[in-house]
N, CA, C and O atoms as a GROMACS GRO file, in nm:
protein
  560
    1MET      N    1  -1.399   1.862   0.030
    1MET     CA    2  -1.391   1.723  -0.007
    1MET      C    3  -1.205   1.728  -0.033
    1MET      O    4  -1.144   1.832  -0.058
    2ARG      N    5  -1.161   1.632  -0.025
    2ARG     CA    6  -1.019   1.577  -0.059
    2ARG      C    7  -1.005   1.582  -0.241
    2ARG      O    8  -1.088   1.542  -0.323
    3PRO      N    9  -0.899   1.631  -0.261
    3PRO     CA   10  -0.846   1.605  -0.427
    3PRO      C   11  -0.868   1.450  -0.495
    3PRO      O   12  -0.848   1.338  -0.448
    4GLU      N   13  -0.922   1.501  -0.638
    4GLU     CA   14  -0.940   1.369  -0.697
    4GLU      C   15  -0.800   1.327  -0.701
    4GLU      O   16  -0.805   1.234  -0.782
    5SER      N   17  -0.687   1.337  -0.666
    5SER     CA   18  -0.576   1.272  -0.716
    5SER      C   19  -0.524   1.189  -0.580
    5SER      O   20  -0.427   1.114  -0.570
    6ILE      N   21  -0.640   1.235  -0.460
    6ILE     CA   22  -0.596   1.229  -0.306
    6ILE      C   23  -0.748   1.068  -0.313
    6ILE      O   24  -0.739   0.975  -0.233
    7LYS      N   25  -0.831   1.072  -0.388
    7LYS     CA   26  -0.920   0.959  -0.433
    7LYS      C   27  -0.898   0.868  -0.524
    7LYS      O   28  -0.988   0.786  -0.540
    8LYS      N   29  -0.806   0.859  -0.585
    8LYS     CA   30  -0.758   0.728  -0.693
    8LYS      C   31  -0.622   0.692  -0.608
    8LYS      O   32  -0.539   0.615  -0.654
    9PHE      N   33  -0.608   0.757  -0.477
    9PHE     CA   34  -0.483   0.711  -0.436
    9PHE      C   35  -0.530   0.609  -0.294
    9PHE      O   36  -0.464   0.516  -0.249
   10ASP      N   37  -0.663   0.658  -0.243
   10ASP     CA   38  -0.783   0.546  -0.186
   10ASP      C   39  -0.737   0.451  -0.281
   10ASP      O   40  -0.630   0.390  -0.292
   11ILE      N   41  -0.844   0.451  -0.348
   11ILE     CA   42  -0.855   0.354  -0.425
   11ILE      C   43  -0.774   0.224  -0.466
   11ILE      O   44  -0.768   0.108  -0.424
   12LEU      N   45  -0.719   0.291  -0.557
   12LEU     CA   46  -0.566   0.179  -0.605
   12LEU      C   47  -0.430   0.135  -0.488
   12LEU      O   48  -0.334   0.060  -0.503
   13TYR      N   49  -0.463   0.197  -0.405
   13TYR     CA   50  -0.367   0.169  -0.260
   13TYR      C   51  -0.453   0.057  -0.149
   13TYR      O   52  -0.381  -0.028  -0.095
   14LEU      N   53  -0.582   0.058  -0.119
   14LEU     CA   54  -0.659  -0.028  -0.051
   14LEU      C   55  -0.666  -0.150  -0.202
   14LEU      O   56  -0.641  -0.270  -0.204
   15ALA      N   57  -0.681  -0.120  -0.239
   15ALA     CA   58  -0.717  -0.241  -0.372
   15ALA      C   59  -0.551  -0.312  -0.337
   15ALA      O   60  -0.539  -0.431  -0.307
   16SER      N   61  -0.477  -0.252  -0.343
   16SER     CA   62  -0.310  -0.317  -0.368
   16SER      C   63  -0.355  -0.431  -0.216
   16SER      O   64  -0.348  -0.552  -0.239
   17ILE      N   65  -0.404  -0.381  -0.053
   17ILE     CA   66  -0.382  -0.399   0.040
   17ILE      C   67  -0.484  -0.519   0.026
   17ILE      O   68  -0.485  -0.610   0.110
   18LEU      N   69  -0.551  -0.517  -0.058
   18LEU     CA   70  -0.712  -0.589  -0.024
   18LEU      C   71  -0.613  -0.684  -0.102
   18LEU      O   72  -0.546  -0.741  -0.016
   19VAL      N   73  -0.555  -0.746  -0.290
   19VAL     CA   74  -0.521  -0.814  -0.348
   19VAL      C   75  -0.438  -0.882  -0.272
   19VAL      O   76  -0.469  -1.000  -0.259
   20GLY      N   77  -0.303  -0.832  -0.193
   20GLY     CA   78  -0.211  -0.866  -0.081
   20GLY      C   79  -0.284  -0.981  -0.007
   20GLY      O   80  -0.282  -1.103  -0.020
   21LEU      N   81  -0.327  -0.924   0.047
   21LEU     CA   82  -0.443  -0.964   0.169
   21LEU      C   83  -0.492  -1.109   0.132
   21LEU      O   84  -0.489  -1.207   0.206
   22ILE      N   85  -0.546  -1.102  -0.019
   22ILE     CA   86  -0.619  -1.266  -0.054
   22ILE      C   87  -0.421  -1.302  -0.091
   22ILE      O   88  -0.393  -1.415  -0.053
   23GLY      N   89  -0.372  -1.271  -0.116
   23GLY     CA   90  -0.268  -1.349  -0.179
   23GLY      C   91  -0.200  -1.414  -0.035
   23GLY      O   92  -0.170  -1.533  -0.022
   24THR      N   93  -0.185  -1.317   0.064
   24THR     CA   94  -0.133  -1.399   0.118
   24THR      C   95  -0.226  -1.484   0.234
   24THR      O   96  -0.166  -1.512   0.338
   25ILE      N   97  -0.317  -1.510   0.227
   25ILE     CA   98  -0.462  -1.578   0.290
   25ILE      C   99  -0.392  -1.709   0.163
   25ILE      O  100  -0.318  -1.801   0.196
   26MET      N  101  -0.428  -1.688   0.061
   26MET     CA  102  -0.357  -1.832  -0.052
   26MET      C  103  -0.277  -1.876  -0.011
   26MET      O  104  -0.274  -1.998  -0.028
   27ASN      N  105  -0.179  -1.822   0.056
   27ASN     CA  106  -0.023  -1.835   0.033
   27ASN      C  107   0.015  -1.934   0.257
   27ASN      O  108   0.090  -2.011   0.317
   28PHE      N  109  -0.104  -1.845   0.275
   28PHE     CA  110  -0.064  -1.917   0.405
   28PHE      C  111   0.008  -2.011   0.457
   28PHE      O  112   0.095  -1.991   0.542
   29SER      N  113  -0.037  -2.168   0.388
   29SER     CA  114   0.022  -2.281   0.422
   29SER      C  115   0.177  -2.252   0.392
   29SER      O  116   0.271  -2.264   0.470
   30SER      N  117   0.178  -2.210   0.259
   30SER     CA  118   0.324  -2.211   0.246
   30SER      C  119   0.428  -2.133   0.344
   30SER      O  120   0.540  -2.166   0.383
   31ILE      N  121   0.335  -1.998   0.373
   31ILE     CA  122   0.464  -1.915   0.420
   31ILE      C  123   0.531  -2.011   0.583
   31ILE      O  124   0.646  -2.019   0.627
   32GLU      N  125   0.336  -2.097   0.658
   32GLU     CA  126   0.379  -2.158   0.753
   32GLU      C  127   0.467  -2.230   0.732
   32GLU      O  128   0.534  -2.253   0.833
   33VAL      N  129   0.498  -2.277   0.648
   33VAL     CA  130   0.603  -2.427   0.605
   33VAL      C  131   0.772  -2.368   0.630
   33VAL      O  132   0.862  -2.420   0.696
   34GLN      N  133   0.773  -2.240   0.549
   34GLN     CA  134   0.894  -2.151   0.500
   34GLN      C  135   0.929  -2.104   0.627
   34GLN      O  136   1.050  -2.099   0.651
   35ALA      N  137   0.864  -2.075   0.700
   35ALA     CA  138   0.899  -2.047   0.778
   35ALA      C  139   0.932  -2.119   0.944
   35ALA      O  140   0.970  -2.066   1.048
   36ALA      N  141   0.898  -2.254   0.909
   36ALA     CA  142   0.896  -2.303   1.034
   36ALA      C  143   1.087  -2.371   1.032
   36ALA      O  144   1.108  -2.439   1.132
   37GLY      N  145   1.138  -2.366   0.993
   37GLY     CA  146   1.289  -2.355   0.981
   37GLY      C  147   1.388  -2.232   1.151
   37GLY      O  148   1.482  -2.247   1.228
   38THR      N  149   1.263  -2.108   1.114
   38THR     CA  150   1.300  -2.011   1.168
   38THR      C  151   1.226  -2.010   1.340
   38THR      O  152   1.256  -1.918   1.416
   39MET      N  153   1.128  -2.123   1.385
   39MET     CA  154   1.053  -2.150   1.489
   39MET      C  155   0.884  -2.053   1.505
   39MET      O  156   0.792  -2.052   1.587
   40LEU      N  157   0.904  -2.005   1.421
   40LEU     CA  158   0.739  -1.955   1.433
   40LEU      C  159   0.619  -2.022   1.424
   40LEU      O  160   0.569  -2.076   1.325
   41THR      N  161   0.556  -2.011   1.593
   41THR     CA  162   0.398  -2.104   1.506
   41THR      C  163   0.302  -2.003   1.458
   41THR      O  164   0.314  -1.881   1.470
   42PRO      N  165   0.198  -2.071   1.400
   42PRO     CA  166   0.142  -2.045   1.265
   42PRO      C  167   0.048  -1.905   1.354
   42PRO      O  168   0.006  -1.810   1.289
   43THR      N  169   0.025  -1.913   1.506
   43THR     CA  170  -0.040  -1.800   1.611
   43THR      C  171   0.066  -1.678   1.598
   43THR      O  172   0.012  -1.568   1.588
   44THR      N  173   0.199  -1.679   1.597
   44THR     CA  174   0.326  -1.568   1.552
   44THR      C  175   0.309  -1.535   1.459
   44THR      O  176   0.351  -1.419   1.462
   45LEU      N  177   0.240  -1.572   1.274
   45LEU     CA  178   0.251  -1.591   1.185
   45LEU      C  179   0.121  -1.539   1.163
   45LEU      O  180   0.104  -1.475   1.060
   46VAL      N  181   0.014  -1.557   1.252
   46VAL     CA  182  -0.134  -1.442   1.188
   46VAL      C  183  -0.057  -1.313   1.269
   46VAL      O  184  -0.054  -1.211   1.199
   47VAL      N  185  -0.012  -1.301   1.366
   47VAL     CA  186  -0.026  -1.190   1.505
   47VAL      C  187   0.066  -1.114   1.395
   47VAL      O  188   0.016  -1.012   1.347
   48ILE      N  189   0.212  -1.160   1.344
   48ILE     CA  190   0.325  -1.010   1.272
   48ILE      C  191   0.183  -1.010   1.108
   48ILE      O  192   0.153  -0.919   1.031
   49THR      N  193   0.153  -1.096   1.113
   49THR     CA  194  -0.006  -1.087   0.965
   49THR      C  195  -0.118  -0.894   0.998
   49THR      O  196  -0.128  -0.779   0.954
   50VAL      N  197  -0.157  -0.961   1.074
   50VAL     CA  198  -0.268  -0.870   1.195
   50VAL      C  199  -0.141  -0.772   1.224
   50VAL      O  200  -0.189  -0.665   1.188
   51ILE      N  201  -0.050  -0.752   1.254
   51ILE     CA  202   0.070  -0.614   1.241
   51ILE      C  203   0.112  -0.488   1.128
   51ILE      O  204   0.130  -0.367   1.142
   52THR      N  205   0.115  -0.587   1.002
   52THR     CA  206   0.200  -0.567   0.942
   52THR      C  207   0.052  -0.508   0.823
   52THR      O  208   0.072  -0.398   0.771
   53TYR      N  209  -0.062  -0.566   0.793
   53TYR     CA  210  -0.198  -0.476   0.744
   53TYR      C  211  -0.232  -0.421   0.834
   53TYR      O  212  -0.336  -0.364   0.803
   54ALA      N  213  -0.197  -0.393   0.972
   54ALA     CA  214  -0.285  -0.321   1.089
   54ALA      C  215  -0.194  -0.151   1.026
   54ALA      O  216  -0.255  -0.045   1.014
   55LEU      N  217  -0.011  -0.173   0.990
   55LEU     CA  218   0.026  -0.050   0.965
   55LEU      C  219  -0.017  -0.016   0.866
   55LEU      O  220  -0.083   0.088   0.867
   56THR      N  221   0.000  -0.083   0.751
   56THR     CA  222  -0.044  -0.101   0.622
   56THR      C  223  -0.131   0.014   0.625
   56THR      O  224  -0.088   0.127   0.601
   57LEU      N  225  -0.278  -0.015   0.660
   57LEU     CA  226  -0.358   0.064   0.660
   57LEU      C  227  -0.359   0.199   0.734
   57LEU      O  228  -0.419   0.296   0.688
   58LEU      N  229  -0.261   0.206   0.905
   58LEU     CA  230  -0.281   0.344   0.957
   58LEU      C  231  -0.175   0.408   0.851
   58LEU      O  232  -0.220   0.522   0.858
   59LEU      N  233  -0.096   0.417   0.781
   59LEU     CA  234  -0.001   0.463   0.701
   59LEU      C  235  -0.135   0.527   0.549
   59LEU      O  236  -0.121   0.636   0.495
   60TRP      N  237  -0.213   0.460   0.524
   60TRP     CA  238  -0.315   0.465   0.472
   60TRP      C  239  -0.382   0.620   0.475
   60TRP      O  240  -0.373   0.719   0.403
   61TYR      N  241  -0.460   0.584   0.608
   61TYR     CA  242  -0.496   0.671   0.661
   61TYR      C  243  -0.394   0.788   0.713
   61TYR      O  244  -0.435   0.893   0.664
   62LEU      N  245  -0.320   0.803   0.763
   62LEU     CA  246  -0.208   0.918   0.753
   62LEU      C  247  -0.188   1.026   0.664
   62LEU      O  248  -0.188   1.147   0.682
   63ILE      N  249  -0.169   0.953   0.556
   63ILE     CA  250  -0.174   0.979   0.414
   63ILE      C  251  -0.326   1.026   0.386
   63ILE      O  252  -0.373   1.138   0.403
   64SER      N  253  -0.371   0.944   0.353
   64SER     CA  254  -0.539   0.948   0.298
   64SER      C  255  -0.612   1.090   0.363
   64SER      O  256  -0.631   1.189   0.292
   65ARG      N  257  -0.647   1.085   0.492
   65ARG     CA  258  -0.711   1.118   0.545
   65ARG      C  259  -0.621   1.251   0.658
   65ARG      O  260  -0.662   1.341   0.731
   66ARG      N  261  -0.520   1.212   0.632
   66ARG     CA  262  -0.425   1.331   0.757
   66ARG      C  263  -0.321   1.351   0.711
   66ARG      O  264  -0.214   1.358   0.772
   67ALA      N  265  -0.340   1.366   0.576
   67ALA     CA  266  -0.244   1.452   0.472
   67ALA      C  267  -0.117   1.497   0.595
   67ALA      O  268  -0.088   1.594   0.665
   68SER      N  269  -0.069   1.368   0.570
   68SER     CA  270   0.067   1.364   0.670
   68SER      C  271   0.163   1.323   0.550
   68SER      O  272   0.184   1.205   0.520
   69ASN      N  273   0.194   1.384   0.514
   69ASN     CA  274   0.390   1.412   0.408
   69ASN      C  275   0.527   1.312   0.432
   69ASN      O  276   0.613   1.255   0.365
   70ILE      N  277   0.481   1.333   0.593
   70ILE     CA  278   0.604   1.190   0.668
   70ILE      C  279   0.567   1.078   0.633
   70ILE      O  280   0.639   0.979   0.620
   71ALA      N  281   0.446   1.087   0.616
   71ALA     CA  282   0.364   0.875   0.613
   71ALA      C  283   0.400   0.878   0.420
   71ALA      O  284   0.400   0.780   0.346
   72LYS      N  285   0.420   0.989   0.391
   72LYS     CA  286   0.341   0.997   0.206
   72LYS      C  287   0.523   0.922   0.244
   72LYS      O  288   0.522   0.799   0.254
   73TRP      N  289   0.623   0.971   0.257
   73TRP     CA  290   0.756   0.984   0.235
   73TRP      C  291   0.790   0.815   0.258
   73TRP      O  292   0.890   0.750   0.225
   74ILE      N  293   0.671   0.778   0.322
   74ILE     CA  294   0.758   0.602   0.427
   74ILE      C  295   0.714   0.522   0.344
   74ILE      O  296   0.776   0.424   0.302
   75LEU      N  297   0.558   0.570   0.301
   75LEU     CA  298   0.569   0.470   0.191
   75LEU      C  299   0.610   0.509   0.072
   75LEU      O  300   0.651   0.416   0.002
   76VAL      N  301   0.613   0.595   0.034
   76VAL     CA  302   0.756   0.611  -0.099
   76VAL      C  303   0.831   0.510  -0.046
   76VAL      O  304   0.789   0.395  -0.049
   77VAL      N  305   0.952   0.542   0.010
   77VAL     CA  306   1.009   0.420   0.065
   77VAL      C  307   0.988   0.294   0.064
   77VAL      O  308   1.011   0.201  -0.014
   78LEU      N  309   0.958   0.302   0.125
   78LEU     CA  310   0.881   0.096   0.197
   78LEU      C  311   0.828   0.030  -0.004
   78LEU      O  312   0.849  -0.088  -0.030
   79THR      N  313   0.784   0.096  -0.083
   79THR     CA  314   0.739   0.130  -0.181
   79THR      C  315   0.794   0.120  -0.287
   79THR      O  316   0.755   0.057  -0.386
   80LEU      N  317   0.929   0.207  -0.268
   80LEU     CA  318   1.083   0.156  -0.313
   80LEU      C  319   1.167   0.003  -0.290
   80LEU      O  320   1.238  -0.057  -0.371
   81ILE      N  321   1.147  -0.018  -0.213
   81ILE     CA  322   1.236  -0.088  -0.141
   81ILE      C  323   1.123  -0.260  -0.208
   81ILE      O  324   1.183  -0.359  -0.251
   82GLY      N  325   0.970  -0.257  -0.200
   82GLY     CA  326   0.957  -0.384  -0.253
   82GLY      C  327   0.955  -0.367  -0.382
   82GLY      O  328   0.938  -0.480  -0.431
   83LEU      N  329   0.963  -0.289  -0.466
   83LEU     CA  330   1.045  -0.296  -0.587
   83LEU      C  331   1.177  -0.341  -0.660
   83LEU      O  332   1.195  -0.368  -0.779
   84ILE      N  333   1.285  -0.342  -0.526
   84ILE     CA  334   1.386  -0.423  -0.519
   84ILE      C  335   1.369  -0.535  -0.596
   84ILE      O  336   1.418  -0.540  -0.709
   85GLY      N  337   1.281  -0.661  -0.531
   85GLY     CA  338   1.237  -0.843  -0.511
   85GLY      C  339   1.151  -0.842  -0.698
   85GLY      O  340   1.156  -0.940  -0.773
   86LEU      N  341   1.067  -0.678  -0.741
   86LEU     CA  342   1.007  -0.697  -0.856
   86LEU      C  343   1.100  -0.844  -0.965
   86LEU      O  344   1.039  -0.947  -0.995
   87PRO      N  345   1.283  -0.812  -1.017
   87PRO     CA  346   1.263  -0.844  -1.098
   87PRO      C  347   1.223  -1.064  -1.064
   87PRO      O  348   1.204  -1.144  -1.156
   88SER      N  349   1.222  -1.096  -0.925
   88SER     CA  350   1.232  -1.219  -0.944
   88SER      C  351   1.096  -1.283  -0.981
   88SER      O  352   1.075  -1.405  -0.984
   89VAL      N  353   0.993  -1.170  -1.013
   89VAL     CA  354   0.818  -1.257  -1.044
   89VAL      C  355   0.952  -1.277  -1.167
   89VAL      O  356   1.022  -1.376  -1.151
   90PHE      N  357   0.981  -1.195  -1.271
   90PHE     CA  358   0.982  -1.264  -1.421
   90PHE      C  359   1.091  -1.415  -1.410
   90PHE      O  360   1.111  -1.464  -1.521
   91VAL      N  361   1.139  -1.467  -1.327
   91VAL     CA  362   1.221  -1.543  -1.272
   91VAL      C  363   1.173  -1.648  -1.256
   91VAL      O  364   1.105  -1.642  -1.154
   92GLY      N  365   1.165  -1.796  -1.326
   92GLY     CA  366   1.072  -1.912  -1.355
   92GLY      C  367   0.977  -1.893  -1.378
   92GLY      O  368   0.957  -1.793  -1.446
   93GLU      N  369   0.823  -2.002  -1.326
   93GLU     CA  370   0.737  -2.002  -1.356
   93GLU      C  371   0.614  -1.905  -1.318
   93GLU      O  372   0.590  -1.882  -1.199
   94PHE      N  373   0.526  -1.842  -1.435
   94PHE     CA  374   0.491  -1.738  -1.382
   94PHE      C  375   0.346  -1.830  -1.322
   94PHE      O  376   0.308  -1.927  -1.388
   95ASN      N  377   0.282  -1.793  -1.207
   95ASN     CA  378   0.191  -1.898  -1.215
   95ASN      C  379   0.111  -1.781  -1.057
   95ASN      O  380   0.175  -1.685  -1.014
   96LEU      N  381  -0.017  -1.819  -1.004
   96LEU     CA  382  -0.112  -1.693  -0.981
   96LEU      C  383  -0.074  -1.633  -0.813
   96LEU      O  384  -0.143  -1.545  -0.762
   97ASN      N  385   0.015  -1.681  -0.760
   97ASN     CA  386   0.075  -1.685  -0.655
   97ASN      C  387   0.141  -1.513  -0.682
   97ASN      O  388   0.109  -1.411  -0.620
   98LYS      N  389   0.266  -1.530  -0.825
   98LYS     CA  390   0.382  -1.424  -0.879
   98LYS      C  391   0.263  -1.360  -0.910
   98LYS      O  392   0.288  -1.245  -0.873
   99PHE      N  393   0.089  -1.360  -0.977
   99PHE     CA  394   0.043  -1.264  -1.060
   99PHE      C  395   0.042  -1.166  -0.942
   99PHE      O  396   0.095  -1.055  -0.938
  100ILE      N  397  -0.053  -1.250  -0.809
  100ILE     CA  398  -0.114  -1.138  -0.729
  100ILE      C  399  -0.006  -1.037  -0.651
  100ILE      O  400  -0.039  -0.927  -0.606
  101GLY      N  401   0.141  -1.096  -0.642
  101GLY     CA  402   0.205  -1.021  -0.632
  101GLY      C  403   0.242  -0.888  -0.642
  101GLY      O  404   0.275  -0.797  -0.566
  102LEU      N  405   0.214  -0.916  -0.826
  102LEU     CA  406   0.284  -0.838  -0.968
  102LEU      C  407   0.137  -0.730  -0.873
  102LEU      O  408   0.133  -0.664  -0.769
  103ALA      N  409   0.050  -0.763  -0.972
  103ALA     CA  410  -0.095  -0.714  -0.953
  103ALA      C  411  -0.093  -0.593  -0.831
  103ALA      O  412  -0.105  -0.474  -0.859
  104SER      N  413  -0.075  -0.645  -0.688
  104SER     CA  414  -0.016  -0.561  -0.556
  104SER      C  415   0.044  -0.459  -0.616
  104SER      O  416  -0.004  -0.348  -0.642
  105THR      N  417   0.204  -0.522  -0.649
  105THR     CA  418   0.269  -0.367  -0.662
  105THR      C  419   0.230  -0.296  -0.782
  105THR      O  420   0.270  -0.181  -0.796
  106ILE      N  421   0.147  -0.359  -0.882
  106ILE     CA  422   0.134  -0.279  -0.961
  106ILE      C  423   0.034  -0.166  -0.900
  106ILE      O  424   0.086  -0.069  -0.845
  107LEU      N  425  -0.075  -0.173  -0.905
  107LEU     CA  426  -0.231  -0.137  -0.777
  107LEU      C  427  -0.147   0.003  -0.716
  107LEU      O  428  -0.167   0.121  -0.744
  108SER      N  429  -0.010  -0.080  -0.586
  108SER     CA  430   0.044   0.024  -0.500
  108SER      C  431   0.110   0.129  -0.567
  108SER      O  432   0.087   0.247  -0.542
  109VAL      N  433   0.208   0.082  -0.669
  109VAL     CA  434   0.342   0.192  -0.754
  109VAL      C  435   0.226   0.307  -0.832
  109VAL      O  436   0.252   0.427  -0.821
  110ALA      N  437   0.090   0.259  -0.916
  110ALA     CA  438  -0.062   0.376  -0.959
  110ALA      C  439  -0.048   0.484  -0.833
  110ALA      O  440  -0.002   0.598  -0.827
  111GLY      N  441  -0.127   0.376  -0.714
  111GLY     CA  442  -0.162   0.481  -0.578
  111GLY      C  443  -0.053   0.599  -0.580
  111GLY      O  444  -0.080   0.715  -0.611
  112VAL      N  445   0.067   0.556  -0.544
  112VAL     CA  446   0.160   0.619  -0.526
  112VAL      C  447   0.161   0.754  -0.610
  112VAL      O  448   0.170   0.872  -0.576
  113TYR      N  449   0.147   0.683  -0.748
  113TYR     CA  450   0.188   0.815  -0.875
  113TYR      C  451   0.098   0.951  -0.845
  113TYR      O  452   0.140   1.065  -0.867
  114PHE      N  453  -0.062   0.911  -0.779
  114PHE     CA  454  -0.085   1.007  -0.757
  114PHE      C  455  -0.080   1.140  -0.676
  114PHE      O  456  -0.120   1.254  -0.700
  115LEU      N  457   0.002   1.065  -0.540
  115LEU     CA  458   0.069   1.157  -0.433
  115LEU      C  459   0.105   1.222  -0.468
  115LEU      O  460   0.046   1.320  -0.422
  116PHE      N  461   0.218   1.269  -0.572
  116PHE     CA  462   0.253   1.369  -0.662
  116PHE      C  463   0.186   1.451  -0.799
  116PHE      O  464   0.240   1.493  -0.901
  117LYS      N  465   0.045   1.454  -0.751
  117LYS     CA  466  -0.021   1.508  -0.899
  117LYS      C  467  -0.013   1.719  -0.834
  117LYS      O  468  -0.002   1.783  -0.730
  118PRO      N  469  -0.023   1.734  -0.933
  118PRO     CA  470  -0.030   1.884  -0.842
  118PRO      C  471  -0.145   1.865  -0.731
  118PRO      O  472  -0.093   1.852  -0.620
  119ASP      N  473  -0.276   1.860  -0.729
  119ASP     CA  474  -0.350   1.885  -0.657
  119ASP      C  475  -0.350   1.795  -0.506
  119ASP      O  476  -0.412   1.818  -0.403
  120ALA      N  477  -0.255   1.684  -0.538
  120ALA     CA  478  -0.220   1.638  -0.397
  120ALA      C  479  -0.139   1.719  -0.336
  120ALA      O  480  -0.152   1.757  -0.220
  121ARG      N  481  -0.033   1.755  -0.428
  121ARG     CA  482   0.113   1.826  -0.356
  121ARG      C  483   0.022   1.946  -0.306
  121ARG      O  484   0.091   1.987  -0.213
  122ALA      N  485  -0.058   2.005  -0.309
  122ALA     CA  486  -0.098   2.125  -0.271
  122ALA      C  487  -0.218   2.098  -0.122
  122ALA      O  488  -0.239   2.172  -0.026
  123TRP      N  489  -0.252   2.019  -0.143
  123TRP     CA  490  -0.296   1.954  -0.059
  123TRP      C  491  -0.246   1.861   0.066
  123TRP      O  492  -0.334   1.799   0.127
  124PHE      N  493  -0.127   1.849   0.103
  124PHE     CA  494  -0.022   1.800   0.130
  124PHE      C  495   0.045   1.888   0.195
  124PHE      O  496   0.060   1.883   0.317
  125ALA      N  497   0.127   2.043   0.061
  125ALA     CA  498   0.167   2.186   0.161
  125ALA      C  499   0.063   2.219   0.256
  125ALA      O  500   0.094   2.255   0.369
  126GLY      N  501  -0.040   2.211   0.224
  126GLY     CA  502  -0.216   2.296   0.306
  126GLY      C  503  -0.232   2.444   0.226
  126GLY      O  504  -0.295   2.541   0.269
  127ASP      N  505  -0.159   2.436   0.095
  127ASP     CA  506  -0.142   2.574   0.020
  127ASP      C  507  -0.264   2.622   0.016
  127ASP      O  508  -0.351   2.540   0.044
  128THR      N  509  -0.303   2.740  -0.010
  128THR     CA  510  -0.440   2.776  -0.073
  128THR      C  511  -0.461   2.789  -0.268
  128THR      O  512  -0.413   2.847  -0.366
  129VAL      N  513  -0.547   2.709  -0.235
  129VAL     CA  514  -0.582   2.733  -0.429
  129VAL      C  515  -0.661   2.710  -0.454
  129VAL      O  516  -0.711   2.626  -0.379
  130ASP      N  517  -0.761   2.758  -0.586
  130ASP     CA  518  -0.829   2.822  -0.628
  130ASP      C  519  -0.984   2.731  -0.603
  130ASP      O  520  -1.093   2.787  -0.597
  131ASP      N  521  -0.963   2.579  -0.591
  131ASP     CA  522  -1.094   2.551  -0.532
  131ASP      C  523  -1.061   2.492  -0.391
  131ASP      O  524  -0.972   2.411  -0.365
  132PRO      N  525  -1.183   2.568  -0.275
  132PRO     CA  526  -1.162   2.543  -0.129
  132PRO      C  527  -1.171   2.392  -0.142
  132PRO      O  528  -1.105   2.325  -0.062
  133GLU      N  529  -1.254   2.323  -0.246
  133GLU     CA  530  -1.306   2.172  -0.216
  133GLU      C  531  -1.154   2.101  -0.172
  133GLU      O  532  -1.141   1.993  -0.115
  134THR      N  533  -1.051   2.189  -0.214
  134THR     CA  534  -0.928   2.062  -0.300
  134THR      C  535  -0.868   2.067  -0.131
  134THR      O  536  -0.807   1.965  -0.100
  135LEU      N  537  -0.875   2.142  -0.053
  135LEU     CA  538  -0.847   2.131   0.107
  135LEU      C  539  -0.922   2.070   0.210
  135LEU      O  540  -0.870   2.029   0.314
  136ASP      N  541  -1.029   2.063   0.189
  136ASP     CA  542  -1.029   1.998   0.256
  136ASP      C  543  -1.026   1.871   0.336
  136ASP      O  544  -1.028   1.797   0.237
  137ARG      N  545  -1.023   1.769   0.460
  137ARG     CA  546  -0.916   1.702   0.517
  137ARG      C  547  -1.047   1.564   0.602
  137ARG      O  548  -1.028   1.455   0.656
  138THR      N  549  -1.180   1.648   0.572
  138THR     CA  550  -1.251   1.515   0.638
  138THR      C  551  -1.318   1.446   0.518
  138THR      O  552  -1.302   1.437   0.397
  139PHE      N  553  -1.404   1.400   0.620
  139PHE     CA  554  -1.435   1.271   0.515
  139PHE      C  555  -1.576   1.230   0.377
  139PHE      O  556  -1.693   1.195   0.392
  140ASP      N  557  -1.540   1.241   0.322
  140ASP     CA  558  -1.703   1.252   0.219
  140ASP      C  559  -1.762   1.202   0.280
  140ASP      O  560  -1.881   1.185   0.250
   0.00000   0.00000   0.00000
């Protein structure tokens, strides 16, 4: 079995992806309007969205199921970059779109936090620990 911290990461990070996807779907028409100046077609926007979420799920898979330290650090860097835009949430009217973005960010940061707990660090390192189930990297 995977460590408890990795299971908590799964729940929080996948919830973050789901909340983000809901926000993307809800805002798709406004994204389409904003992108009109750059000559992106709706089809192009859908393709970009699908690729983005596929890469996000690939990162989750590599971290959660394959214990990839490289993927973990890529996610940490991407999460930190995402935090740069956080202050804009508090500028102007706080609406549903901002709430969804904030919720997704909080879930993502909370998920990343669990990647640094002792049981997760040991699992990523492949260290032998007292509980042999901690190092099992198979599906539950």
